[in-house]
MOPAC internal coordinates of N, CA, C and O (Angstrom, degrees):
PM7 1SCF
backbone

  N    0.0000 0     0.00 0     0.00 0    0    0    0
  C    1.4501 1     0.00 0     0.00 0    1    0    0
  C    1.5250 1   109.09 1     0.00 0    2    1    0
  O    1.2310 1   121.33 1   -42.91 1    3    2    1
  N    1.3193 1   115.07 1   137.09 1    3    2    1
  C    1.4539 1   119.79 1   178.68 1    5    3    2
  C    1.5205 1   110.53 1   -68.26 1    6    5    3
  O    1.2310 1   121.41 1   -26.05 1    7    6    5
  N    1.3096 1   114.90 1   153.95 1    7    6    5
  C    1.4563 1   120.68 1  -179.95 1    9    7    6
  C    1.5255 1   110.29 1   -74.13 1   10    9    7
  O    1.2310 1   120.70 1   -40.28 1   11   10    9
  N    1.3216 1   116.26 1   139.72 1   11   10    9
  C    1.4600 1   120.94 1   177.17 1   13   11   10
  C    1.5190 1   109.46 1   -77.83 1   14   13   11
  O    1.2310 1   121.44 1   -38.10 1   15   14   13
  N    1.3270 1   114.86 1   141.90 1   15   14   13
  C    1.4551 1   121.29 1   177.49 1   17   15   14
  C    1.5186 1   108.66 1  -111.73 1   18   17   15
  O    1.2310 1   120.45 1   -28.70 1   19   18   17
  N    1.3151 1   116.74 1   151.30 1   19   18   17
  C    1.4554 1   121.60 1   179.77 1   21   19   18
  C    1.5284 1   109.22 1   -82.85 1   22   21   19
  O    1.2310 1   120.44 1   -45.91 1   23   22   21
  N    1.3378 1   116.76 1   134.09 1   23   22   21
  C    1.4596 1   121.87 1   177.21 1   25   23   22
  C    1.5230 1   108.37 1   -74.46 1   26   25   23
  O    1.2310 1   120.85 1   -44.66 1   27   26   25
  N    1.3174 1   115.98 1   135.34 1   27   26   25
  C    1.4582 1   120.48 1   178.45 1   29   27   26
  C    1.5219 1   108.49 1   -87.12 1   30   29   27
  O    1.2310 1   121.02 1   -75.36 1   31   30   29
  N    1.3219 1   115.65 1   104.64 1   31   30   29
  C    1.4594 1   121.32 1   178.32 1   33   31   30
  C    1.5251 1   108.96 1  -148.53 1   34   33   31
  O    1.2310 1   120.65 1   -11.55 1   35   34   33
  N    1.3295 1   116.37 1   168.45 1   35   34   33
  C    1.4616 1   121.21 1  -179.53 1   37   35   34
  C    1.5239 1   110.43 1   -64.24 1   38   37   35
  O    1.2310 1   120.87 1   -30.96 1   39   38   37
  N    1.3140 1   115.94 1   149.04 1   39   38   37
  C    1.4627 1   121.97 1  -178.33 1   41   39   38
  C    1.5255 1   113.41 1   -58.34 1   42   41   39
  O    1.2310 1   120.04 1   151.77 1   43   42   41
  N    1.3297 1   117.53 1   -28.23 1   43   42   41
  C    1.4633 1   119.87 1  -178.32 1   45   43   42
  C    1.5322 1   112.00 1   -64.71 1   46   45   43
  O    1.2310 1   120.06 1   160.84 1   47   46   45
  N    1.3321 1   117.49 1   -19.16 1   47   46   45
  C    1.4632 1   121.39 1  -179.62 1   49   47   46
  C    1.5235 1   112.60 1   -91.49 1   50   49   47
  O    1.2310 1   120.11 1   177.14 1   51   50   49
  N    1.3160 1   117.39 1    -2.86 1   51   50   49
  C    1.4501 1   121.14 1   178.45 1   53   51   50
  C    1.5201 1   112.78 1    86.11 1   54   53   51
  O    1.2310 1   121.57 1    11.88 1   55   54   53
  N    1.3192 1   114.60 1  -168.12 1   55   54   53
  C    1.4652 1   121.38 1  -178.45 1   57   55   54
  C    1.5251 1   108.43 1  -106.20 1   58   57   55
  O    1.2310 1   120.97 1   -52.18 1   59   58   57
  N    1.3083 1   115.76 1   127.82 1   59   58   57
  C    1.4607 1   122.94 1   179.59 1   61   59   58
  C    1.5256 1   108.38 1  -131.19 1   62   61   59
  O    1.2310 1   120.85 1   -25.20 1   63   62   61
  N    1.3186 1   115.99 1   154.80 1   63   62   61
  C    1.4619 1   122.08 1   177.98 1   65   63   62
  C    1.5185 1   108.87 1  -128.13 1   66   65   63
  O    1.2310 1   120.92 1   -22.65 1   67   66   65
  N    1.3310 1   115.84 1   157.35 1   67   66   65
  C    1.4552 1   119.96 1   177.00 1   69   67   66
  C    1.5177 1   111.08 1  -144.44 1   70   69   67
  O    1.2310 1   121.81 1   -17.04 1   71   70   69
  N    1.3088 1   114.15 1   162.96 1   71   70   69
  C    1.4623 1   122.03 1   176.09 1   73   71   70
  C    1.5191 1   107.08 1  -138.81 1   74   73   71
  O    1.2310 1   120.20 1   -41.81 1   75   74   73
  N    1.3266 1   117.23 1   138.19 1   75   74   73
  C    1.4549 1   122.10 1   177.99 1   77   75   74
  C    1.5292 1   108.59 1   -94.85 1   78   77   75
  O    1.2310 1   120.81 1   -51.15 1   79   78   77
  N    1.3228 1   116.05 1   128.85 1   79   78   77
  C    1.4631 1   122.03 1   174.10 1   81   79   78
  C    1.5193 1   106.63 1  -105.62 1   82   81   79
  O    1.2310 1   120.46 1   -65.51 1   83   82   81
  N    1.3165 1   116.73 1   114.49 1   83   82   81
  C    1.4579 1   121.61 1  -177.07 1   85   83   82
  C    1.5251 1   110.47 1   -94.44 1   86   85   83
  O    1.2310 1   120.56 1   -28.64 1   87   86   85
  N    1.3384 1   116.53 1   151.36 1   87   86   85
  C    1.4633 1   119.74 1   177.72 1   89   87   86
  C    1.5348 1   111.04 1   -63.35 1   90   89   87
  O    1.2310 1   120.99 1   -42.70 1   91   90   89
  N    1.3079 1   115.71 1   137.30 1   91   90   89
  C    1.4659 1   121.80 1   175.82 1   93   91   90
  C    1.5169 1   108.28 1  -138.41 1   94   93   91
  O    1.2310 1   120.88 1    -1.34 1   95   94   93
  N    1.2981 1   115.93 1   178.66 1   95   94   93
  C    1.4586 1   119.62 1   177.55 1   97   95   94
  C    1.5299 1   111.43 1   -72.61 1   98   97   95
  O    1.2310 1   120.27 1   169.10 1   99   98   97
  N    1.3288 1   117.08 1   -10.90 1   99   98   97
  C    1.4645 1   121.34 1  -177.25 1  101   99   98
  C    1.5219 1   113.83 1   -98.10 1  102  101   99
  O    1.2310 1   119.84 1   175.48 1  103  102  101
  N    1.3398 1   117.91 1    -4.52 1  103  102  101
  C    1.4670 1   119.97 1   176.18 1  105  103  102
  C    1.5246 1   109.09 1  -130.77 1  106  105  103
  O    1.2310 1   120.59 1   -12.30 1  107  106  105
  N    1.2969 1   116.48 1   167.70 1  107  106  105
  C    1.4668 1   121.89 1  -176.01 1  109  107  106
  C    1.5230 1   112.79 1  -100.37 1  110  109  107
  O    1.2310 1   120.07 1  -151.32 1  111  110  109
  N    1.3177 1   117.46 1    28.68 1  111  110  109
  C    1.4551 1   120.85 1  -177.09 1  113  111  110
  C    1.5241 1   111.55 1   -80.14 1  114  113  111
  O    1.2310 1   121.02 1   -39.73 1  115  114  113
  N    1.3429 1   115.65 1   140.27 1  115  114  113
  C    1.4632 1   121.17 1   174.23 1  117  115  114
  C    1.5229 1   111.17 1   -89.00 1  118  117  115
  O    1.2310 1   120.78 1   153.62 1  119  118  117
  N    1.3228 1   116.12 1   -26.38 1  119  118  117
  C    1.4601 1   122.46 1   179.82 1  121  119  118
  C    1.5096 1   108.37 1  -151.98 1  122  121  119
  O    1.2310 1   120.12 1    -4.89 1  123  122  121
  N    1.3207 1   117.37 1   175.11 1  123  122  121
  C    1.4676 1   119.48 1  -179.02 1  125  123  122
  C    1.5269 1   112.06 1   -68.66 1  126  125  123
  O    1.2310 1   120.62 1   -28.13 1  127  126  125
  N    1.3198 1   116.42 1   151.87 1  127  126  125
  C    1.4611 1   122.35 1   172.89 1  129  127  126
  C    1.5281 1   107.82 1  -123.76 1  130  129  127
  O    1.2310 1   121.34 1   -21.00 1  131  130  129
  N    1.3102 1   115.05 1   159.00 1  131  130  129
  C    1.4577 1   121.74 1  -178.05 1  133  131  130
  C    1.5163 1   108.81 1  -116.86 1  134  133  131
  O    1.2310 1   120.55 1   -55.13 1  135  134  133
  N    1.3295 1   116.55 1   124.87 1  135  134  133
  C    1.4580 1   121.83 1   175.29 1  137  135  134
  C    1.5170 1   107.78 1   -98.27 1  138  137  135
  O    1.2310 1   120.28 1   -53.87 1  139  138  137
  N    1.3283 1   117.08 1   126.13 1  139  138  137
  C    1.4613 1   122.71 1  -178.78 1  141  139  138
  C    1.5242 1   109.77 1   -99.46 1  142  141  139
  O    1.2310 1   121.09 1   -44.97 1  143  142  141
  N    1.3332 1   115.52 1   135.03 1  143  142  141
  C    1.4625 1   122.67 1  -179.63 1  145  143  142
  C    1.5263 1   109.31 1  -123.18 1  146  145  143
  O    1.2310 1   120.54 1   -32.42 1  147  146  145
  N    1.3338 1   116.57 1   147.58 1  147  146  145
  C    1.4652 1   120.76 1   177.94 1  149  147  146
  C    1.5296 1   110.42 1   -85.79 1  150  149  147
  O    1.2310 1   120.46 1     8.54 1  151  150  149
  N    1.3315 1   116.73 1  -171.46 1  151  150  149
  C    1.4675 1   120.51 1  -176.05 1  153  151  150
  C    1.5220 1   112.96 1   -65.13 1  154  153  151
  O    1.2310 1   120.07 1   153.30 1  155  154  153
  N    1.3271 1   117.47 1   -26.70 1  155  154  153
  C    1.4684 1   120.16 1   177.01 1  157  155  154
  C    1.5201 1   111.51 1   -88.14 1  158  157  155
  O    1.2310 1   120.99 1  -171.53 1  159  158  157
  N    1.3251 1   115.71 1     8.47 1  159  158  157
  C    1.4706 1   124.99 1   176.25 1  161  159  158
  C    1.5308 1   112.56 1    62.71 1  162  161  159
  O    1.2310 1   121.40 1  -143.59 1  163  162  161
  N    1.3400 1   114.93 1    36.41 1  163  162  161
  C    1.4604 1   121.99 1   171.69 1  165  163  162
  C    1.5177 1   107.54 1  -101.35 1  166  165  163
  O    1.2310 1   120.49 1   -41.06 1  167  166  165
  N    1.3350 1   116.66 1   138.94 1  167  166  165
  C    1.4595 1   120.49 1  -176.78 1  169  167  166
  C    1.5263 1   110.81 1   -65.20 1  170  169  167
  O    1.2310 1   121.46 1   -42.83 1  171  170  169
  N    1.3341 1   114.80 1   137.17 1  171  170  169
  C    1.4599 1   121.67 1   179.53 1  173  171  170
  C    1.5243 1   110.02 1  -102.31 1  174  173  171
  O    1.2310 1   120.61 1   129.18 1  175  174  173
  N    1.3435 1   116.45 1   -50.82 1  175  174  173
  C    1.4536 1   121.87 1  -178.38 1  177  175  174
  C    1.5217 1   109.79 1  -168.69 1  178  177  175
  O    1.2310 1   120.74 1    -5.99 1  179  178  177
  N    1.3347 1   116.20 1   174.01 1  179  178  177
  C    1.4580 1   121.34 1   174.90 1  181  179  178
  C    1.5205 1   108.70 1  -118.65 1  182  181  179
  O    1.2310 1   121.13 1   -29.71 1  183  182  181
  N    1.3309 1   115.45 1   150.29 1  183  182  181
  C    1.4576 1   121.77 1  -175.93 1  185  183  182
  C    1.5262 1   109.90 1  -136.71 1  186  185  183
  O    1.2310 1   121.03 1   -26.00 1  187  186  185
  N    1.3335 1   115.64 1   154.00 1  187  186  185
  C    1.4581 1   121.40 1  -179.83 1  189  187  186
  C    1.5111 1   113.88 1   -83.17 1  190  189  187
  O    1.2310 1   120.27 1   165.61 1  191  190  189
  N    1.3388 1   117.09 1   -14.39 1  191  190  189
  C    1.4656 1   119.69 1   178.68 1  193  191  190
  C    1.5249 1   109.83 1  -151.54 1  194  193  191
  O    1.2310 1   121.59 1   -19.93 1  195  194  193
  N    1.3211 1   114.57 1   160.07 1  195  194  193
  C    1.4668 1   121.02 1   177.57 1  197  195  194
  C    1.5234 1   109.86 1   -63.76 1  198  197  195
  O    1.2310 1   120.48 1   141.44 1  199  198  197
  N    1.3391 1   116.70 1   -38.56 1  199  198  197
  C    1.4677 1   120.80 1  -179.44 1  201  199  198
  C    1.5237 1   111.31 1   -63.37 1  202  201  199
  O    1.2310 1   119.82 1   138.47 1  203  202  201
  N    1.3309 1   117.94 1   -41.53 1  203  202  201
  C    1.4665 1   121.15 1   177.49 1  205  203  202
  C    1.5257 1   110.80 1   -62.77 1  206  205  203
  O    1.2310 1   120.64 1   141.38 1  207  206  205
  N    1.3207 1   116.38 1   -38.62 1  207  206  205
  C    1.4615 1   121.61 1   179.77 1  209  207  206
  C    1.5291 1   110.04 1   -64.95 1  210  209  207
  O    1.2310 1   119.99 1   134.31 1  211  210  209
  N    1.3362 1   117.63 1   -45.69 1  211  210  209
  C    1.4634 1   121.03 1   178.65 1  213  211  210
  C    1.5237 1   111.21 1   -65.23 1  214  213  211
  O    1.2310 1   119.89 1   144.10 1  215  214  213
  N    1.3187 1   117.82 1   -35.90 1  215  214  213
  C    1.4586 1   121.47 1   177.98 1  217  215  214
  C    1.5261 1   109.88 1   -62.52 1  218  217  215
  O    1.2310 1   120.25 1   138.94 1  219  218  217
  N    1.3249 1   117.13 1   -41.06 1  219  218  217
  C    1.4588 1   121.16 1   177.40 1  221  219  218
  C    1.5316 1   110.72 1   -62.06 1  222  221  219
  O    1.2310 1   120.31 1   136.06 1  223  222  221
  N    1.3226 1   117.01 1   -43.94 1  223  222  221
  C    1.4658 1   121.23 1  -179.75 1  225  223  222
  C    1.5282 1   110.34 1   -60.85 1  226  225  223
  O    1.2310 1   120.49 1   139.12 1  227  226  225
  N    1.3201 1   116.66 1   -40.88 1  227  226  225
  C    1.4660 1   121.65 1  -175.62 1  229  227  226
  C    1.5265 1   113.38 1   -80.23 1  230  229  227
  O    1.2310 1   119.78 1   152.70 1  231  230  229
  N    1.3347 1   118.02 1   -27.30 1  231  230  229
  C    1.4701 1   119.87 1  -174.04 1  233  231  230
  C    1.5265 1   114.45 1  -122.75 1  234  233  231
  O    1.2310 1   120.43 1   158.11 1  235  234  233
  N    1.3264 1   116.79 1   -21.89 1  235  234  233
  C    1.4675 1   119.95 1  -175.59 1  237  235  234
  C    1.5125 1   112.84 1    82.83 1  238  237  235
  O    1.2310 1   120.11 1  -173.06 1  239  238  237
  N    1.3312 1   117.39 1     6.94 1  239  238  237
  C    1.4628 1   121.84 1  -177.89 1  241  239  238
  C    1.5264 1   109.34 1  -106.43 1  242  241  239
  O    1.2310 1   120.95 1   -50.40 1  243  242  241
  N    1.3316 1   115.79 1   129.60 1  243  242  241
  C    1.4677 1   121.09 1   175.95 1  245  243  242
  C    1.5188 1   108.03 1   -91.91 1  246  245  243
  O    1.2310 1   120.66 1   -57.15 1  247  246  245
  N    1.3268 1   116.35 1   122.85 1  247  246  245
  C    1.4617 1   120.55 1   178.59 1  249  247  246
  C    1.5084 1   111.60 1   -79.75 1  250  249  247
  O    1.2310 1   120.10 1   180.00 1  251  250  249

């Protein structure tokens, strides 16, 4: 399993982690996706871009 990285966001939004899943011959991805994890390192959702993931953290809305 890839190492989780900390999302760079303001402290008021808490601590979040993410992992990038890159396209390989073993998955059907066209581009990378971002898996978002909460402070207990449980998956929250997946996003098509880092910007969409940060928008969710800041607003609670999934684009």
